[in-house]
N, C-alpha and C positions, 0 to 999 in steps of 0.2 A: 688124598684123604688120610688124616692121622689115624694111628692105631686106635686111639680112644674113640674117635668118631665111628670107625668100623664096628667096634664092640657095641655101640649104642644103637646104631641104625639112624633113622631120620630124627634129628633134634629140632625142637621148635623154639621155645622161649627159655632163656636163662633169666632167672630172677636174682639180682644181686642186691645186697643190703649192707650198707656201711653203718657201723655203730662206733662212735668215737672212743668209748671206753666201757668195757664190760668185765666184771669179775669172772675169773676163770670157771668157777663152779657154775655160775649162771650160764656161761657160754656152752659149757659141756651139756647142761640140761637142754639148752636150746638146740644144740646139734641133735641130741637123741630124739627130741620131739619132731624136729624137721625131717630126720631120716624116716620116721614112721609115716609122716604125711606124704613124703615123696614116694615111699614104697607103695602106699595105698592110692597113689595118683590123686591125692587131695590138694596138692600144690605143685607148681613147676619145680624143676630141678633148680637148686639154689646155691648161690655162692655167698657165704657170710664173710664179710670183711670187717675187721675190728682191731682195736688195741686192747691189751690187758694191763692191769696193774702189775707190778713186778712179781713174777711167778717163775718157778722152776717146775718143769714137768718131766717125769721119768716114764719112758715107754716100756714095752714088754722085754726089751733087751737091756734092762736097767742094770747099772753097776753102782751101788750106793757109794762106793769109794770115789766116784767121779764128782760127787758133791763135796766141796772143799770147806764148807762153812758148817759150824755147829749151830745148835738151836739158838743160842744167845746172839751169835753173829747174824743169823737170819732175821731175828727179831729186830736187831739194831738197823738192818738195812731195809726192813719192811717187806721182805720177800716171803711169799708162801710157797709150799711144796705140794705137788699132787702126783700120785702114782696113777697113771692112766692106761687106757687100752689101745693105744696106737703102737706101731712098731717103732724101733729105735731106742736110743739111750736117753741121756739127760740133755735138755736144752733150756734156754731162757726166753721168756716173753716179757715185754715191758713197754711202756710208753716210748714212742719213737720207732716202733716196729709195726709193720703191717702184717697181721695174721689173717690168712685166708683158709676158710673151711668149705671146700666144694662138696656138696651133698647131691651126688649124681647117681643115676641108675646105670649099671653096666651089665650087659647081657652075659649069661654064663657061657653061651656058645662062643668059642674062640677067645675066651677071656685071656687077656695078656696083662697081668698085674704090673710087670715091669714097664710095659708100654704106657700104662696109665701114669706111672711116676715120671717117665720121660716127657710125657705131654705136659704135666704140671710144670716141670722144670723149663720146658720150652716156652711157656707163657712168659715166665720171668726173664729168660734169656732174650726174648724178642723185645720186651719192654726196655730192658737195659740197653739193647742195641740202638734204640731210638736216640739215646743220649751218648752214643759213641763208646759205650762200655762193652768191651769184648769179654763177655761172660761165657761160661761153658760148664762142662762136667769134669769130674775127676774120677779116674778108674777106681773101682772098689768102694766109692762113697756116693751116697745120694746127696741131693742139694745142688745149689748153683754156686759156682766159684769164679772169682776173678784172680787169676794167677793162683797163688797158694793161700788165698784168704777166702773164707766162706761168707757170702752175702745173704744166702737164704738156706734155711734148713727145711727138710721135708720129712714128714712122718705121717702115715695114713693107716686107716683101718677099712676093711671091706666087710660090711654087714650083710649077712645072707638075707635075701628077700624072703618074706613070709608068704607072698602070694604070686610071685613071678620067678622065672628061672634067671637068677642073676644076683647082683649085689648092689647095695647102696654104699657109696663112699662116705667117709667122714674123716675128721682131722684134716691136715693139709700142709700149708707152707707158712713160714715165718720169714719175712723179708725185712732186713735191716735198712731203715730209711735215714733216721736222724744221726748226726754226728755224736760220737762218744758213747753209743749204746754198748760197744764192746767193753768199755771200762765200767759201765754202770752195772752190768749184770753178768756178763760172761766171765769176769775175773773170778767169780766164786765157784766155778765149775770147770770140768774138762769137757767142753761141748761135744756131745755125741761120742765121747771117749777118744777124741782126736787131739793128741798133745802136740804133734809136730807142725800143725798149721794154725793160722790165726783167723780172726773174723774182721769184717769191714762193713761199711754202710754206704748207701748211695751218696749221701752228702759228704762223707769223708773222701770218696773217690772223685767227686765232681766239684766240690767247693760251693755247690748250690745250697739253697735253703728250702728244699722240697718238703712239703708237709705230707703226713701220712694220708690225709684225706685226698689230696691231689693225686698221690700215687694210686690210691684206690680207684679214683675216677678213670685214670689212664689205663690201668691194668684190665678193667672189665672188658673193653673191646678186644684186647689181645686174648683174653680167656675165651671170649665168644668165638673168635676167629679160629684158634687152635682146636677147639672142641666142636666147631662148625654148627653153631646155633643159627637159626634163621633170624632171630632177633633177641635183644636183651634189654632189660630195664635195670636201673639203679635207683634205689631209694636211700637217701642219706638222713639219718637221724640227727637232730641238732645236738650240739655239745651242751652238757648241763652246766 
């Protein structure tokens, strides 16, 4: 049993939802409302999977100097900037990247925050292994790495439950799928403040043409397995 499963107790149904493209502000509001619903047990624990328009987010460990573009350059590239309430520094979200927001209840007793992060990383490591990609962790850094290149960033928040002894998770992971995403957005920042290592994507590594939607479909069973849900569902919204 994974550490995350131990913290939760018996898990029943995971409700996953894939949204092809959603503005970051709308997604943030959706996270907040879903956290409240999960906390009140008005809906199952939820995994939101989606893509964002080009966006930089700065977490609680933010260093403004890691944003390398001025306002005019941001406007030219069509990139918006949000200061948000997750941990970590600056990262990029954009089309071609699968963003996952697990909104789960974790019991306070025996709570292992690092164990939760490792479980989220394990979901992605297991999926990448299906394609022969030997991904793993790098000491002192969160996220998922292939050699010295990061393929997935992770930053989370633990929201204290208002009615139960525990926390509801929010924010999550950003997994690079399509080729060229590094040049598209990461070139304008020092990702997570890490200068000495680069970023990569699934398609760059494999030469395949994996879509973000297909990656979402395949990752849901891995997430359900690592977090030991009895069953899971996936609802896909149509692209506009």
